[in-house]
C-alpha positions as CSV (number, residue, x, y, z in Angstrom):
1,V,-36.9,27.2,64.2
2,K,-37.6,25.0,67.2
3,Y,-34.0,25.8,68.3
4,I,-34.8,29.5,68.2
5,L,-38.0,29.2,70.1
6,E,-36.3,27.2,72.8
7,N,-33.2,29.2,73.2
8,C,-34.3,32.7,72.3
9,K,-37.8,32.7,73.7
10,E,-37.4,36.2,75.2
11,D,-36.1,37.6,71.9
12,M,-39.0,36.0,70.0
13,D,-41.5,37.5,72.4
14,F,-39.8,40.9,71.8
15,F,-40.0,40.6,68.1
16,N,-43.6,39.4,68.4
17,T,-44.6,42.6,70.1
18,W,-42.7,44.9,67.6
19,F,-43.6,43.2,64.3
20,E,-47.0,41.5,64.0
21,K,-49.0,39.4,66.4
22,G,-48.9,35.7,65.8
23,I,-45.3,35.6,64.3
24,I,-44.4,33.0,66.9
25,S,-47.5,30.9,66.1
26,R,-46.6,31.0,62.4
27,L,-43.1,29.9,63.0
28,S,-43.9,27.0,65.2
């Protein structure tokens, strides 16, 4: 998951807006 957060930060921010708030926080 850390790999995703580091390499796909923009994608994660996009998903965070479209799905539910705090998804990035739960994954990290």
